[in-house]
C-alpha positions, 0 to 999 in steps of 0.5 A: 153255330157261333164263332167259338164252336166252328172248330168243333163243328168242322172236326165233327163233320163228315162228307155231305154235312152242312154247317149253318153259321149264324150272323157274326165274325168267324175265324179263318179255317181250312176246309178239308172235307166235302161239306157245305159251310152256309151262312146268313149272307154278308152278315156272316163274315170269315176273317183272314180267308179260307183255304180249301184243300180236300184230299182224294180228288173228290167229286162234290155234290153240293156247294162248299161255301154259300152265303158268306163274306170272306175277308181275305182270299179263298185259296183252292189247293186241291183238285176236285170235280164240281167245285161250287161256291154260291153267294160268296163275297171275297177279296180274292178267289185263287186256284193253285196253278196246276189244279184240275177243277172240271165242271166248276161253278162260281154263282152269284158272287162278288169277287174283288179279284179273280185269277184264272189259270191255264189249266181251268177247263169247263169252269163257269162263272155266272151272275157274278161281279168281278172287279179285277180279273187276271190270268196266268196265261193268255192261252184260251182257258175255257173259262166261261163268264155268263151274265157277269159284270167285269170292271176295273183292272183286267190283265191278260184275261181270256175266256168266253164272255156271254151276255156280260158287261165289260168296263174299265181299262184292260191290258189285253184280251186274247183268244176270247169269244164275246157274245151278246156282251156290252164293252165299255173298255179300252184294250191295249192289245186285242188278238 
């Protein structure tokens, strides 16, 4: 679909559908169905962010976003199981503070900013670059980072870091596990 037909495609889609986007710039939209939006990599750009708000606490069976660049935030506002985005570049990935998103996976993404919440459980980030990692709570949040590069600002983050590279100046790290990770960082506080 081209940019001028995206709204029509979203309205016509039913659960389980995949909408394929060609290269180009697309307007912001709200994803309110368990469908896949699949682009042509960073040549498929979505302006002004994407909101994910799927009612009914669904258990997803495929990715929501794949191979797109989102200029602006991806904002998740609803509970769901098996949340998945793959090969997505975005300026911000954020979840509402009280969400439950078990078995979530962020795979092969480029995140300028990622904010963890204290309710994230069984949340996995794999093979992903993160420039700014922040947490709303220093409580161990069971977020797992595997084969990730995390650099730049890191404020009050907690989680499991397995085979990761951590660089930059970090405010604090607490209640975390680091396994087989390279750390080129200065922490103001480590507990």
